[in-house]
C-alpha positions in Angstrom: -8.0 -47.3 52.1 -4.9 -45.2 51.8 -5.2 -41.9 49.9 -2.8 -42.1 46.9 -2.8 -38.4 45.8 -2.8 -35.5 48.2 -5.8 -33.2 48.4 -3.9 -30.5 46.6 -3.5 -32.6 43.5 -6.9 -31.8 42.2 -6.4 -28.1 42.7 -3.1 -28.2 40.7 -4.8 -30.1 37.9 -7.6 -27.5 37.7 -5.0 -24.7 37.8 -3.0 -26.3 35.0 -6.1 -26.7 32.8 -7.2 -23.1 33.5 -3.7 -21.8 32.5 -3.7 -24.0 29.3 -7.2 -23.0 28.2 -6.5 -19.3 29.1 -3.2 -19.5 27.1 -5.0 -20.9 24.1 -7.6 -18.1 24.2 -4.9 -15.5 24.6 -3.0 -16.9 21.7 -6.1 -16.9 19.5 -6.9 -13.3 20.5 -3.3 -12.3 19.7 -3.4 -13.9 16.2 -6.8 -12.1 15.5 -5.3 -8.8 16.5 -2.1 -9.4 14.5 -4.1 -10.4 11.4 -6.0 -7.2 11.5 -3.1 -5.0 12.4 -1.4 -2.5 10.0 1.6 -4.7 10.0 -0.3 -7.4 8.1 -2.7 -5.2 6.1 0.0 -2.7 5.2 -2.3 0.2 6.0 -0.4 3.4 6.5 2.9 2.0 5.3 4.7 4.0 2.6 5.7 1.9 -0.4 9.1 2.9 -1.7 9.3 3.7 -5.4 12.1 4.2 -7.9 11.0 7.8 -8.3 9.6 9.5 -5.2 6.4 10.7 -6.8 4.4 13.1 -4.7 0.7 13.1 -5.0 0.6 16.0 -2.5 2.5 18.1 -5.1 0.8 16.9 -8.3 -2.8 16.2 -7.1 -2.7 18.7 -4.3 -0.7 21.8 -5.1 -1.0 21.5 -8.9 -4.6 20.2 -8.9 -3.9 17.6 -11.6 -6.9 15.4 -12.1 -6.4 11.7 -11.2 -7.5 10.7 -14.8 -4.6 12.6 -16.4 -2.2 9.9 -15.2 -4.6 7.0 -14.5 -6.3 7.4 -17.8 -8.1 4.0 -18.0 -9.7 4.2 -14.6 -13.2 4.9 -16.0 -13.3 2.0 -18.5 -10.9 -0.6 -17.3 -10.6 -3.0 -14.4 -7.2 -1.4 -13.6 -6.6 2.3 -13.1 -3.5 2.2 -15.3 -0.1 3.8 -14.7 1.2 6.7 -16.8 3.6 5.9 -19.5 6.9 7.7 -19.4 5.9 10.2 -22.1 3.0 11.4 -19.9 5.5 12.3 -17.2 7.9 13.9 -19.8 5.1 16.0 -21.3 5.8 18.3 -18.3 9.3 17.3 -17.3 10.8 17.9 -20.7 10.1 21.6 -19.8 10.5 21.8 -16.1 12.9 20.2 -13.6 14.8 18.9 -16.6 18.0 18.3 -14.7 16.6 17.0 -11.4 18.5 14.0 -10.1 15.4 12.4 -8.7 13.9 12.3 -12.2 16.9 10.6 -13.8 15.1 7.3 -13.9 12.3 9.0 -15.9 14.7 10.4 -18.4 16.5 7.1 -18.7 13.2 5.3 -19.2 12.3 7.6 -22.2 15.8 7.3 -23.7 15.9 3.5 -23.4 12.2 3.1 -24.2 11.8 0.9 -21.2 8.8 1.4 -18.9 9.3 2.6 -15.3 8.7 -0.2 -12.8 6.3 1.1 -10.1 5.6 -0.9 -6.9 2.0 -1.6 -6.2 0.4 0.2 -3.2 -3.2 -1.0 -3.3 -2.8 -4.6 -4.3 -5.6 -7.2 -4.0 -5.2 -11.0 -3.9 -5.4 -12.8 -7.3 -8.7 -14.4 -6.2 -10.4 -11.0 -5.9 -12.1 -9.5 -8.9 -12.2 -5.7 -8.9 -13.2 -3.3 -11.7 -12.2 0.3 -11.3 -14.5 1.4 -14.1 -17.6 0.0 -12.5 -16.9 1.7 -9.2 -15.9 5.1 -10.7 -19.0 5.2 -12.9 -21.2 4.3 -10.0 -19.9 7.3 -8.1 -17.4 5.8 -5.7 -14.8 8.5 -5.1 -11.1 7.8 -5.5 -10.5 8.9 -1.9 -13.0 6.3 -0.6 -10.5 3.6 -1.2 -7.2 5.4 -1.6 -7.6 8.2 0.9 -6.8 11.9 0.4 -3.8 11.3 -1.9 -3.5 15.1 -2.3 -2.0 15.1 1.3 0.4 12.3 0.7 4.0 13.3 -0.1 4.7 9.6 -0.6 1.9 7.1 -1.4 0.7 4.6 1.2 -2.3 2.3 1.6 -5.1 4.2 3.2 -7.5 1.3 3.9 -7.1 -2.3 4.9 -8.9 -3.8 1.8 -10.0 -6.7 3.9 -13.1 -8.7 2.9 -15.1 -7.2 5.8 -14.2 -3.7 4.7 -15.4 -4.3 1.1 -18.6 -6.1 2.3 -19.5 -3.2 4.6 -19.7 -1.0 1.5 -21.5 -3.5 -0.6 -24.2 -4.0 2.1 -25.0 -0.3 2.0 -23.2 1.6 -0.8 -25.4 4.7 -0.7 -23.4 6.7 1.8 -20.2 6.1 -0.2 -21.6 7.5 -3.5 -21.3 10.9 -4.9 -22.1 12.7 -8.2 -19.9 11.4 -11.0 -18.4 14.7 -11.6 -17.0 14.7 -8.1 -15.4 11.2 -8.2 -11.8 12.5 -8.4 -12.4 15.5 -6.1 -10.4 15.2 -2.9 -12.0 16.3 0.4 -15.4 16.3 -1.3 -18.4 17.1 1.0 -22.0 18.0 0.6 -24.8 19.6 2.7 -27.2 16.8 1.7 -27.7 13.7 3.8 -25.3 11.1 2.4 -27.7 8.2 2.7 -30.5 10.0 0.9 -28.2 11.5 -1.7 -26.7 8.0 -2.4 -30.1 6.4 -2.7 -31.2 9.1 -5.2 -28.0 8.6 -7.2 -28.6 4.8 -7.2 -32.0 5.4 -8.8 -30.9 8.1 -11.3 -27.9 6.1 -12.5 -29.7 2.8 -12.5 -27.2 1.1 -10.2 -28.0 -2.5 -9.5 -27.5 -3.2 -5.7 -29.5 -6.3 -5.2 -26.7 -8.8 -5.6 -23.7 -6.9 -4.4 -23.0 -9.3 -1.5 -23.2 -12.4 -3.7 -19.9 -14.3 -3.7 -19.5 -14.2 -7.5 -19.4 -10.4 -7.6 -15.9 -10.4 -6.2 -14.8 -14.1 -6.7 -15.0 -15.3 -10.3 
């Protein structure tokens, strides 16, 4: 019986299948890497604002407490943004003619709020309550980074589901005394795990159901 295909045909078929399967795996790996990259998560990317507000100057050099501007952070799901009169409580006295602050002065004169662009934005299907985290002892810099070193604000963390779950599985090392929640660069000589476990007991923080779906998806 005559041989229809040459002996090399089987080798070429195997090589083609190997290249196809290898290419699919490479494409999948590339998509996984891209999905977790800063390009997708926006981590480290500066968000442009109408007014170039510097946390480095206000929170760093001037030591203004986070709660002066974000005054609802301890009681509300949202941290809150300062109304124009909060800004003008200082800038009606200093830097009164600065060109970069013209939008602030116009906002006050027209009684129209400033439009800030969100930096740390979560999807609509994620429920997050600032007050719960702050009162539990989660420091501002845990999620937002050391804003006192940021001339312009950027997202310090990925805010992916796995990043949040890592904390919910073992929150103790991320906790600190409540009076140190807004302190940037906070450190302690105590073991963070042991300190956190003590704070959980003292502040009666419920940790049993933190990884249940309904905690973040309601």
